[in-house]
N, C-alpha and C positions, 0 to 999 in steps of 0.2 A: 484531521490528518488522514490522508487516504493514499493508497498505492494504486497507480494507474498502470494498466497493462502496457500502454504505449511508452511508458518510461522505464520499463524493466531492463531492456537492453542497454540503455544509457547509464542507468544506475550501476549495473553489473560492470560495464566497461570502466566507469570512473573508480569503482572500488578496486578493481584489479590494477589499474594504473597507479592509484594512490599507494596501495600496499606493496606492489612490486617496485615502484619507483623509490620508495623509502627503504627497501630491503627488508620489509617485515615478513614477506613470504617468498618462497622460492618454488618455481615450477618449471616444467619442461615445455608444456604447451599452453600458451596463454588463452587460446580459444577454448580449450577444454575447461579451464578454471572459470572463465567467464560464463560458460554454459552451466557450470555448477552453481554459480551465484544466481543466474537466471532461474534455474530449477527451484531453488529455495523460494525465490520471490513468486514464481508462478504457482507453486504449491500453496503458498499463503493465500493468493487470490482464489485458487480453486476451492480451498476450504471455506473462505469467506463467502463465496458465491453459493456454496452448498448450504451454508447456514441460512442465507437469505431465502433460498429455494425451500428449505425445510420449514422456515417460519411462515412463508406464504402458503405452503401446503397445509400446515396446521390451521392457519386462519380460515382457509377455505373449508376444510373439513368441519371445523367447529362453528362456522358461520360468523366469525368475528369481523368487525369493521377494520378498515385499513389503518385507522388511528391506533390500533393495538400492535402494529408491526414492530415498533421499537421494543416494546415489552416482551413480545414473543421471541424476537430475535435475540434479546439479552438472555432469555431463558434457554434457548437452544445453544447459545455460546457457552453458557455454564455447563450444560449437559455434555458438550463435546470437548470441554477443557480448552476452549479457545479464549484468548484474552478480550477483555472489554476494550472499547475504542481508545481509552486513555492509556492503555498498556500495550498498544500495538507495536510501537517503536522498540521497546525493550524485548518484546517477544521475537520480532524479526531479527534483531541483533543477536539474540541467543541462538536462533536457528542458523544464522550465518556463521557464527563461531563454531557451532557443532559441525557444520559442513567443512569448515576449514581444517579442523583437527581430524576429520574422518575421511576426507576426500582422497582418493588414490591419485588425483591429478595435482595435488599440492604436496610437493616433496618435503618442504620444511617450513615451519612457522617459527620465526625468530622473536617476534614481539609478544609481550604478555597480553592477556585478555583486556586489561583496562586500556592499554595503548591502542589495541585494535578497535575497541569500542569508541575511543575518542576520535579516531580517524574515519570510521564508517558512519557514525551518527550524523555529522553535518551533511554528508552526501545524501543519506536517506531523508533527513529532515528537509533539505532544500527541495527535493523532488516530491515529497509527500505533502508539503504545505502549499502546493500549487492550488489546491481547492480553496483554501482560505483567500488567496489572492484573486482567484476567479470569482468567488462570491462577492468580494468588494467591487470588482470591475463590473459584474452583472448588475449589482444594486445601483451603481452609479449611472448605468445606462437606462434603468427603468425607475429612476427616482420620482418621476411624475405620478406613479401609481401608489396607492395606499397599501402598505404591507398588511397581509392577512386577508385581503380580498381574493375572490376567485380570479379576477383579472390579473392581479399581481402574480399569483401562483402559476397561471398559464403562461404569462409573458416571461416570468423568471425561468421556467423550464425551457422555453423556446430559445431565449437568449443564451442560457447556460449551454445548451446543446450546440448552438452556433459557435460559441467561444471554444468549447472543447474540440470541435472539429477543426477550427481554425488553428488551434495550438497542437493538434495531433494527439489529443487525449481520448478521443471517442473511439 
């Protein structure tokens, strides 16, 4: 599950429409509330990129191979109090709820936390699971290559980049 910067505006708009349409939140300026949601999602991406950059920097300093990236990235995540990949959705949800209750642009929140979570989760999930669907699509296009080979990896990256550009994710 991954959050793409190209999807942030869409996600924020859908959340605002869903919550305001059902009367869960009240605000004066929809645009400002949408920007608040975007800010939460962009901050998540900024921190995630920072973790990747720090992991790469450590690997370079210590002369480690690229195969260690996952392990080093996990270590940096722990140090910075950032969630592991399987806990990203609950983390983002919590950040969004905190924003809702502290934003000066949201006048009133009528729904309880669990109701808000139930409404926001499917929106986030639908947009964050794009990578899983993309992976399946890319693999179907290069099924003639043996997985694990250098040719497979190069072709996979090329086709994935094409698909991301085509779908506005790159």
